SEMI-652598 format. One record per residue (C-alpha): residue number from 1; residue in three letters; x negated, y, z negated. Coordinates in steps of 0.5 Angstrom, whole numbers. Each point is the difference from the previous one (the first is absolute). Example, Ala and Ser with C-alpha at 12.3 -4.5 7.8 and 13.67 -1.06 7.14 Angstrom:
2
(atom 1 ALA (-25 -9 -16))
(atom 2 SER (-2 7 2))
***
This chain:
59
(atom 1 MET (-251 173 -499))
(atom 2 SER (3 -2 7))
(atom 3 SER (-5 4 4))
(atom 4 ASP (-5 -4 -2))
(atom 5 ILE (2 -6 3))
(atom 6 LYS (-3 -2 6))
(atom 7 LEU (0 -6 5))
(atom 8 GLY (-2 -7 -3))
(atom 9 ASP (2 2 -7))
(atom 10 VAL (4 -4 -4))
(atom 11 VAL (6 3 -3))
(atom 12 GLN (6 -1 -4))
(atom 13 LEU (7 3 0))
(atom 14 LYS (0 5 -6))
(atom 15 SER (6 -4 -2))
(atom 16 GLY (-3 -7 0))
(atom 17 GLY (-1 -5 5))
(atom 18 PRO (-5 -4 4))
(atom 19 LYS (-7 2 2))
(atom 20 MET (0 3 7))
(atom 21 THR (-6 2 4))
(atom 22 ILE (1 7 4))
(atom 23 GLN (0 -2 8))
(atom 24 LYS (2 7 3))
(atom 25 LEU (1 7 -3))
(atom 26 GLY (4 5 4))
(atom 27 THR (6 4 0))
(atom 28 PHE (6 -4 1))
(atom 29 THR (7 2 1))
(atom 30 THR (3 -6 -4))
(atom 31 VAL (-3 3 -6))
(atom 32 GLY (1 7 1))
(atom 33 GLY (-8 2 0))
(atom 34 PRO (-6 -3 -2))
(atom 35 GLY (0 -8 0))
(atom 36 ALA (-4 -6 0))
(atom 37 VAL (1 -7 4))
(atom 38 CYS (-1 -5 -6))
(atom 39 VAL (-2 -7 1))
(atom 40 TRP (1 -6 -5))
(atom 41 PHE (2 -7 -1))
(atom 42 ASP (6 -3 -2))
(atom 43 GLY (-3 -7 -1))
(atom 44 SER (-3 -2 7))
(atom 45 LYS (5 5 3))
(atom 46 GLU (-3 7 2))
(atom 47 GLN (4 6 -2))
(atom 48 LYS (0 7 3))
(atom 49 GLN (3 6 -2))
(atom 50 VAL (-1 8 1))
(atom 51 PHE (0 3 -7))
(atom 52 ALA (0 8 -2))
(atom 53 LEU (-7 2 -3))
(atom 54 VAL (3 3 -6))
(atom 55 THR (3 -7 -2))
(atom 56 LEU (-7 -4 0))
(atom 57 GLN (-5 0 -5))
(atom 58 LYS (-7 -3 1))
(atom 59 ILE (-2 -6 -4))
***
């Protein structure tokens, strides 16, 4: 359940993709409500994006 997600958790999109770490939780207009700033690495390049909590699952 997405409400169990907390700072520092490792998550993945329900549709798949890279393992990501939760950096910040909050309400974001870009996703229309509760969301998380997720950080991951693509090779040596850091990536960061906001995702809606309902699209994430803990792994």
